[in-house]
FIPALUM-917136 format. One record per atom (N, C-alpha, C): residue in three letters; atom name; z, x, y. Coordinates in Angstrom, 3 decimals. Layout:
FIPALUM-917136
aa, at, z, x, y
Ala, CA, Z, X, Y .
...
END
This chain:
FIPALUM-917136
aa, at, z, x, y
Unk, N, 13.946, -18.741, 34.792 .
Unk, CA, 14.585, -18.220, 33.987 .
Unk, C, 14.259, -17.352, 33.351 .
Unk, N, 14.931, -15.322, 33.177 .
Unk, CA, 14.431, -15.271, 32.364 .
Unk, C, 14.934, -15.127, 30.556 .
Unk, N, 14.185, -13.981, 29.601 .
Unk, CA, 14.734, -14.571, 28.960 .
Unk, C, 15.076, -12.628, 28.350 .
Unk, N, 16.431, -13.058, 27.614 .
Unk, CA, 17.135, -11.551, 27.191 .
Unk, C, 16.825, -11.247, 26.132 .
Unk, N, 17.153, -9.471, 25.963 .
Unk, CA, 16.346, -9.090, 24.450 .
Unk, C, 17.211, -9.258, 23.640 .
Unk, N, 17.310, -10.100, 22.337 .
Unk, CA, 18.555, -9.934, 21.794 .
Unk, C, 18.917, -9.134, 20.997 .
Unk, N, 20.196, -8.419, 20.394 .
Unk, CA, 21.022, -7.494, 20.465 .
Unk, C, 20.653, -6.656, 18.912 .
Unk, N, 20.210, -5.887, 18.907 .
Unk, CA, 19.619, -5.643, 17.598 .
Unk, C, 20.087, -3.831, 17.837 .
Unk, N, 20.103, -2.908, 16.190 .
Unk, CA, 20.061, -2.129, 16.217 .
Unk, C, 19.445, -0.877, 15.875 .
Unk, N, 19.166, 0.089, 16.561 .
Unk, CA, 18.531, 0.506, 16.180 .
Unk, C, 18.416, 2.270, 15.016 .
Unk, N, 18.909, 1.651, 14.510 .
Unk, CA, 19.225, 2.870, 13.640 .
Unk, C, 18.576, 2.120, 11.996 .
Unk, N, 18.538, 1.091, 12.549 .
Unk, CA, 17.975, 0.402, 10.982 .
Unk, C, 16.615, -0.133, 11.142 .
Unk, N, 15.715, 0.114, 10.481 .
Unk, CA, 14.417, -0.103, 10.568 .
Unk, C, 13.824, -0.825, 9.390 .
Unk, N, 13.310, -1.942, 9.542 .
Unk, CA, 12.042, -2.524, 8.206 .
Unk, C, 10.247, -1.905, 8.436 .
Unk, N, 10.175, -1.421, 7.398 .
Unk, CA, 8.969, -0.387, 6.414 .
Unk, C, 8.367, -1.598, 6.791 .
Unk, N, 7.390, -1.273, 7.468 .
Unk, CA, 5.963, -2.512, 7.071 .
Unk, C, 4.462, -1.436, 6.951 .
Unk, N, 4.051, -1.669, 5.624 .
Unk, CA, 2.328, -1.361, 5.092 .
Unk, C, 1.943, -2.156, 4.796 .
Unk, N, 0.692, -1.476, 5.945 .
Unk, CA, -0.079, -2.468, 4.924 .
Unk, C, -1.786, -1.428, 4.755 .
Unk, N, -2.385, -1.643, 3.718 .
Unk, CA, -3.635, -0.961, 2.756 .
Unk, C, -4.911, -1.920, 2.988 .
Unk, N, -6.348, -1.764, 3.472 .
Unk, CA, -7.318, -2.953, 3.316 .
Unk, C, -7.839, -1.879, 1.967 .
Unk, N, -7.857, -0.655, 2.039 .
Unk, CA, -8.765, 0.029, 0.824 .
Unk, C, -7.617, 0.337, -0.648 .
Unk, N, -8.581, 0.826, -1.686 .
Unk, CA, -7.718, 1.712, -2.508 .
Unk, C, -7.952, 3.185, -1.931 .
Unk, N, -8.171, 3.600, -0.837 .
Unk, CA, -8.287, 4.567, -1.220 .
Unk, C, -6.683, 5.945, -0.731 .
Unk, N, -6.524, 6.407, -1.617 .
Unk, CA, -5.150, 7.059, -1.898 .
Unk, C, -4.790, 7.422, -0.521 .
Unk, N, -5.138, 8.218, 0.380 .
Unk, CA, -4.729, 8.374, 1.017 .
Unk, C, -3.828, 7.287, 2.155 .
Unk, N, -4.042, 6.735, 2.570 .
Unk, CA, -4.377, 5.624, 2.757 .
Unk, C, -2.683, 4.234, 1.481 .
Unk, N, -2.944, 4.536, 0.315 .
Unk, CA, -1.720, 3.984, -0.246 .
Unk, C, 0.094, 3.134, 0.005 .
Unk, N, -0.154, 2.525, -0.832 .
Unk, CA, 1.014, 1.939, 0.324 .
Unk, C, 2.863, 3.263, -0.642 .
Unk, N, 2.671, 3.493, -1.649 .
Unk, CA, 3.397, 4.797, -1.822 .
Unk, C, 3.247, 5.959, -0.354 .
Unk, N, 1.859, 6.266, -0.339 .
Unk, CA, 1.717, 7.575, 0.333 .
Unk, C, 2.450, 7.238, 1.586 .
Unk, N, 2.440, 5.337, 2.383 .
Unk, CA, 3.368, 5.224, 3.939 .
Unk, C, 3.976, 4.949, 3.426 .
Unk, N, 4.700, 4.484, 2.620 .
Unk, CA, 6.313, 4.562, 2.161 .
Unk, C, 6.730, 5.850, 2.833 .
Unk, N, 6.308, 6.744, 1.747 .
Unk, CA, 7.298, 8.860, 1.475 .
Unk, C, 7.094, 8.810, 3.458 .
Unk, N, 5.890, 8.247, 3.562 .
Unk, CA, 6.282, 9.254, 5.602 .
Unk, C, 7.156, 8.321, 6.248 .
Unk, N, 7.255, 6.931, 5.851 .
Unk, CA, 8.609, 6.280, 6.544 .
Unk, C, 9.178, 7.164, 6.382 .
Unk, N, 9.928, 6.703, 5.015 .
Unk, CA, 10.770, 7.234, 4.198 .
Unk, C, 11.628, 8.653, 4.569 .
Unk, N, 10.491, 9.391, 5.008 .
Unk, CA, 11.011, 11.193, 5.435 .
Unk, C, 10.901, 11.190, 6.844 .
Unk, N, 11.013, 10.278, 7.773 .
Unk, CA, 10.731, 10.344, 8.991 .
Unk, C, 12.451, 9.812, 9.417 .
Unk, N, 12.347, 8.446, 8.352 .
Unk, CA, 13.588, 7.586, 8.990 .
Unk, C, 15.271, 8.632, 7.959 .
Unk, N, 14.614, 9.359, 6.733 .
Unk, CA, 15.748, 10.050, 6.988 .
Unk, C, 16.335, 11.409, 7.723 .
Unk, N, 14.907, 12.230, 8.265 .
Unk, CA, 15.110, 13.479, 10.169 .
Unk, C, 15.827, 12.127, 10.593 .
Unk, N, 15.757, 11.459, 10.923 .
Unk, CA, 16.133, 10.605, 12.223 .
Unk, C, 17.244, 10.411, 12.541 .
Unk, N, 17.627, 9.752, 10.679 .
Unk, CA, 18.650, 8.758, 10.985 .
Unk, C, 19.098, 7.948, 11.119 .
Unk, N, 17.972, 7.090, 10.327 .
Unk, CA, 17.165, 5.945, 10.630 .
Unk, C, 17.652, 4.667, 8.354 .
Unk, N, 18.618, 3.987, 8.737 .
Unk, CA, 17.993, 3.422, 7.733 .
Unk, C, 17.059, 2.371, 7.582 .
Unk, N, 16.116, 1.865, 6.030 .
Unk, CA, 15.024, 1.120, 6.115 .
Unk, C, 16.199, 0.150, 4.807 .
Unk, N, 16.074, -1.256, 5.550 .
Unk, CA, 16.701, -1.901, 5.385 .
Unk, C, 15.645, -2.669, 5.301 .
Unk, N, 15.132, -2.842, 4.832 .
Unk, CA, 14.167, -3.498, 4.121 .
Unk, C, 12.074, -3.222, 3.914 .
Unk, N, 11.409, -3.404, 3.474 .
Unk, CA, 10.032, -3.080, 2.793 .
Unk, C, 9.148, -4.065, 2.595 .
Unk, N, 8.279, -4.005, 3.479 .
Unk, CA, 7.230, -5.920, 3.191 .
Unk, C, 5.812, -5.169, 3.858 .
Unk, N, 5.160, -5.582, 2.765 .
Unk, CA, 3.317, -4.744, 2.526 .
Unk, C, 2.244, -5.996, 2.720 .
Unk, N, 1.020, -5.781, 2.953 .
Unk, CA, 0.175, -6.234, 2.883 .
Unk, C, -0.963, -5.416, 2.174 .
Unk, N, -1.342, -6.096, 1.204 .
Unk, CA, -2.222, -5.040, 0.226 .
Unk, C, -3.368, -5.812, 0.382 .
Unk, N, -4.051, -4.860, 0.054 .
Unk, CA, -5.952, -5.564, 0.945 .
Unk, C, -5.818, -6.223, 1.529 .
Unk, N, -5.500, -5.662, 2.462 .
Unk, CA, -5.934, -7.106, 3.756 .
Unk, C, -6.200, -6.471, 4.981 .
Unk, N, -7.405, -6.601, 5.334 .
Unk, CA, -7.454, -5.899, 6.918 .
Unk, C, -6.519, -5.804, 7.915 .
Unk, N, -7.978, -4.580, 9.124 .
Unk, CA, -6.109, -5.262, 10.402 .
Unk, C, -6.367, -5.443, 11.076 .
Unk, N, -7.772, -5.914, 10.971 .
Unk, CA, -8.451, -7.117, 11.349 .
Unk, C, -8.243, -8.113, 11.397 .
Unk, N, -7.506, -8.874, 10.306 .
Unk, CA, -6.319, -10.119, 10.259 .
Unk, C, -5.680, -10.439, 10.910 .
Unk, N, -5.433, -11.300, 11.555 .
Unk, CA, -4.503, -11.596, 12.647 .
Unk, C, -3.350, -11.584, 12.646 .
Unk, N, -2.069, -10.741, 13.003 .
Unk, CA, -0.960, -10.823, 12.577 .
Unk, C, -0.443, -12.396, 11.425 .
Unk, N, -0.363, -13.496, 12.015 .
Unk, CA, 0.311, -14.535, 12.013 .
Unk, C, -0.802, -14.670, 10.676 .
Unk, N, -1.548, -14.352, 9.694 .
Unk, CA, -2.307, -14.510, 9.033 .
Unk, C, -1.830, -13.577, 7.979 .
Unk, N, -0.796, -12.308, 7.866 .
Unk, CA, -0.552, -11.983, 7.270 .
Unk, C, 0.882, -11.962, 6.154 .
Unk, N, 1.044, -12.559, 5.743 .
Unk, CA, 2.507, -12.471, 4.941 .
Unk, C, 3.654, -11.750, 5.247 .
Unk, N, 3.095, -10.264, 4.192 .
Unk, CA, 4.149, -8.842, 4.273 .
Unk, C, 4.507, -9.154, 6.549 .
Unk, N, 3.017, -9.141, 7.449 .
Unk, CA, 4.515, -8.654, 8.385 .
Unk, C, 5.086, -10.265, 8.391 .
Unk, N, 4.980, -11.260, 8.558 .
Unk, CA, 5.362, -11.805, 8.750 .
Unk, C, 6.727, -12.072, 8.177 .
Unk, N, 6.700, -11.813, 6.666 .
Unk, CA, 7.885, -11.775, 6.880 .
Unk, C, 9.010, -10.263, 6.947 .
Unk, N, 8.550, -8.605, 7.392 .
Unk, CA, 8.747, -7.813, 8.601 .
Unk, C, 9.562, -8.523, 9.330 .
Unk, N, 8.364, -9.720, 10.354 .
Unk, CA, 9.137, -9.656, 10.987 .
Unk, C, 10.483, -10.343, 11.607 .
Unk, N, 10.746, -11.497, 10.184 .
Unk, CA, 12.100, -12.236, 9.828 .
Unk, C, 13.497, -11.159, 9.245 .
Unk, N, 12.785, -10.583, 8.869 .
Unk, CA, 13.850, -9.097, 8.525 .
Unk, C, 14.420, -8.261, 9.251 .
Unk, N, 13.563, -8.880, 10.206 .
Unk, CA, 13.672, -7.758, 11.718 .
Unk, C, 15.149, -8.801, 11.861 .
Unk, N, 14.865, -9.568, 12.140 .
Unk, CA, 15.855, -10.643, 12.786 .
Unk, C, 17.226, -11.436, 11.900 .
Unk, N, 16.471, -10.973, 10.470 .
Unk, CA, 17.633, -11.158, 9.777 .
Unk, C, 19.358, -9.652, 9.553 .
Unk, N, 18.387, -9.197, 9.515 .
Unk, CA, 19.035, -7.333, 9.844 .
Unk, C, 19.573, -7.280, 11.077 .
Unk, N, 19.068, -7.703, 12.146 .
Unk, CA, 19.278, -6.845, 13.976 .
Unk, C, 18.682, -6.153, 13.786 .
Unk, N, 17.434, -5.336, 13.130 .
Unk, CA, 17.554, -4.325, 12.550 .
Unk, C, 16.853, -3.793, 14.016 .
Unk, N, 16.076, -2.367, 15.008 .
Unk, CA, 15.787, -2.379, 15.717 .
Unk, C, 14.269, -1.697, 15.676 .
Unk, N, 13.651, -1.643, 14.561 .
Unk, CA, 12.712, -1.187, 14.509 .
Unk, C, 11.830, -1.562, 13.651 .
Unk, N, 10.613, -1.332, 13.755 .
Unk, CA, 9.472, -1.888, 12.767 .
Unk, C, 8.821, -0.943, 12.627 .
Unk, N, 9.388, 0.079, 11.496 .
Unk, CA, 8.586, 1.482, 11.155 .
Unk, C, 6.831, 1.138, 10.059 .
Unk, N, 6.764, 2.270, 11.242 .
Unk, CA, 4.849, 1.935, 10.334 .
Unk, C, 4.334, 3.769, 10.311 .
Unk, N, 3.916, 3.548, 9.308 .
Unk, CA, 3.112, 5.385, 8.856 .
Unk, C, 1.994, 5.575, 10.255 .
Unk, N, 1.279, 5.227, 10.761 .
Unk, CA, 0.239, 4.637, 11.819 .
Unk, C, 0.376, 3.342, 12.625 .
Unk, N, 0.052, 3.477, 13.963 .
Unk, CA, -0.181, 2.475, 14.233 .
Unk, C, -1.299, 1.804, 14.178 .
Unk, N, -2.491, 1.824, 13.307 .
Unk, CA, -3.493, 1.397, 12.562 .
Unk, C, -3.324, -0.042, 11.637 .
Unk, N, -1.837, 1.004, 11.087 .
Unk, CA, -1.431, 0.048, 10.461 .
Unk, C, -0.345, -1.259, 10.363 .
Unk, N, -0.486, -1.686, 12.397 .
Unk, CA, -0.240, -3.013, 12.544 .
Unk, C, -0.858, -3.665, 13.112 .
Unk, N, -2.554, -3.226, 12.740 .
Unk, CA, -3.223, -4.053, 13.870 .
Unk, C, -4.512, -2.273, 14.644 .
Unk, N, -5.655, -3.055, 14.169 .
Unk, CA, -6.946, -2.239, 14.056 .
Unk, C, -6.868, -3.216, 15.602 .
Unk, N, -7.186, -4.068, 16.359 .
Unk, CA, -7.838, -4.755, 17.607 .
Unk, C, -6.673, -4.052, 18.477 .
Unk, N, -6.855, -3.942, 19.057 .
Unk, CA, -5.949, -3.352, 20.829 .
Unk, C, -5.226, -4.311, 20.914 .
Unk, N, -6.139, -5.857, 21.207 .
Unk, CA, -5.491, -7.068, 21.984 .
Unk, C, -4.340, -7.445, 21.068 .
Unk, N, -5.342, -7.513, 19.985 .
Unk, CA, -3.333, -7.398, 18.164 .
Unk, C, -2.374, -6.512, 17.901 .
Unk, N, -3.065, -5.565, 18.117 .
Unk, CA, -2.187, -4.916, 18.488 .
Unk, C, -0.421, -4.874, 19.374 .
Unk, N, -1.122, -5.181, 20.341 .
Unk, CA, -0.874, -5.867, 22.066 .
Unk, C, 0.161, -6.278, 21.415 .
Unk, N, -0.154, -8.332, 21.105 .
Unk, CA, 0.484, -9.164, 20.641 .
Unk, C, 1.041, -9.313, 19.384 .
Unk, N, 1.395, -8.086, 18.574 .
Unk, CA, 2.601, -8.240, 17.663 .
Unk, C, 3.717, -7.171, 18.467 .
Unk, N, 3.067, -5.784, 19.106 .
Unk, CA, 3.734, -5.385, 19.609 .
Unk, C, 5.073, -6.720, 20.817 .
Unk, N, 4.851, -7.292, 21.257 .
Unk, CA, 5.670, -8.244, 22.591 .
Unk, C, 6.321, -9.376, 21.213 .
Unk, N, 5.423, -9.337, 20.098 .
Unk, CA, 6.432, -10.342, 18.940 .
Unk, C, 8.153, -9.341, 18.932 .
Unk, N, 7.328, -8.485, 17.792 .
Unk, CA, 8.106, -7.129, 18.111 .
Unk, C, 9.650, -6.968, 19.116 .
Unk, N, 8.756, -7.485, 20.045 .
Unk, CA, 10.110, -7.170, 21.142 .
Unk, C, 10.951, -7.981, 21.396 .
Unk, N, 10.389, -9.274, 21.540 .
Unk, CA, 11.188, -10.172, 21.186 .
Unk, C, 11.568, -10.207, 20.884 .
Unk, N, 12.154, -9.428, 19.626 .
Unk, CA, 13.165, -9.322, 18.918 .
Unk, C, 14.065, -8.963, 18.780 .
Unk, N, 14.003, -7.405, 19.778 .
Unk, CA, 14.760, -7.352, 20.452 .
Unk, C, 14.670, -5.600, 19.678 .
Unk, N, 13.522, -4.730, 19.059 .
Unk, CA, 12.612, -4.185, 18.502 .
Unk, C, 11.724, -3.427, 18.900 .
Unk, N, 11.268, -3.383, 18.348 .
Unk, CA, 9.910, -1.711, 19.118 .
Unk, C, 8.886, -1.475, 17.857 .
Unk, N, 8.525, -1.119, 17.525 .
Unk, CA, 7.397, -0.608, 17.251 .
Unk, C, 8.060, 1.257, 16.536 .
Unk, N, 7.543, 1.741, 15.797 .
Unk, CA, 7.615, 3.482, 15.302 .
Unk, C, 6.900, 3.626, 14.894 .
Unk, N, 5.474, 4.019, 15.004 .
Unk, CA, 4.648, 5.636, 14.013 .
Unk, C, 4.924, 6.467, 13.767 .
Unk, N, 4.819, 7.137, 12.735 .
Unk, CA, 5.651, 7.347, 12.495 .
Unk, C, 4.445, 9.354, 12.168 .
Unk, N, 3.448, 8.526, 12.233 .
Unk, CA, 2.809, 9.833, 11.994 .
Unk, C, 2.098, 9.657, 14.023 .
Unk, N, 2.248, 10.704, 13.838 .
Unk, CA, 1.442, 10.812, 15.625 .
Unk, C, -0.049, 11.548, 16.357 .
Unk, N, -0.836, 12.071, 14.732 .
Unk, CA, -1.496, 12.448, 14.521 .
Unk, C, -2.669, 11.628, 15.180 .
Unk, N, -3.229, 11.867, 16.247 .
Unk, CA, -4.191, 11.344, 17.160 .
Unk, C, -5.754, 10.335, 15.873 .
Unk, N, -6.162, 9.799, 15.957 .
Unk, CA, -6.979, 8.684, 15.549 .
Unk, C, -8.007, 8.440, 16.348 .
Unk, N, -9.505, 8.110, 15.894 .
Unk, CA, -9.989, 7.310, 16.752 .
Unk, C, -10.186, 6.062, 16.366 .
Unk, N, -9.783, 5.314, 16.622 .
Unk, CA, -9.781, 3.968, 16.524 .
Unk, C, -8.583, 3.826, 17.984 .
Unk, N, -9.152, 2.683, 18.362 .
Unk, CA, -8.481, 2.363, 20.058 .
Unk, C, -7.089, 1.795, 19.702 .
Unk, N, -6.514, 1.721, 19.139 .
Unk, CA, -4.757, 1.035, 18.575 .
Unk, C, -4.492, 2.083, 18.688 .
Unk, N, -4.742, 3.752, 17.696 .
Unk, CA, -4.304, 5.054, 18.319 .
Unk, C, -4.006, 5.508, 19.937 .
Unk, N, -5.294, 5.759, 19.506 .
Unk, CA, -5.052, 5.835, 21.660 .
Unk, C, -4.048, 4.871, 22.209 .
Unk, N, -3.935, 4.202, 21.512 .
Unk, CA, -3.211, 3.320, 23.359 .
Unk, C, -1.555, 3.884, 22.690 .
Unk, N, -1.328, 4.200, 21.501 .
Unk, CA, 0.397, 4.506, 20.878 .
Unk, C, 0.228, 5.672, 21.866 .
END
């Protein structure tokens, strides 16, 4: 018995923001501005925003209220995209990033990082 992906709308997105420090270049405002610019340029409407502020990227996904809420929002709105500024906003650990991607895919959506600049983290190299 196979599982079928849910029907979602690829023009609807949920924004997910995460920052573990108060560094200005990683602030929720900076992340949201990048996400909003990408969404506007690509005809995507952000239907919900969730954030985990002061939370490490090494924290398991199920232990992050913002990420758990973002997953619920994907399902509730039928959104096809979980939008993040960078891949390392989802997770710094490659195994955790893969697990989160799979959970998003089970909802019929995909993770999209709007900043494609390569970083030195394992999760950025993987994306």
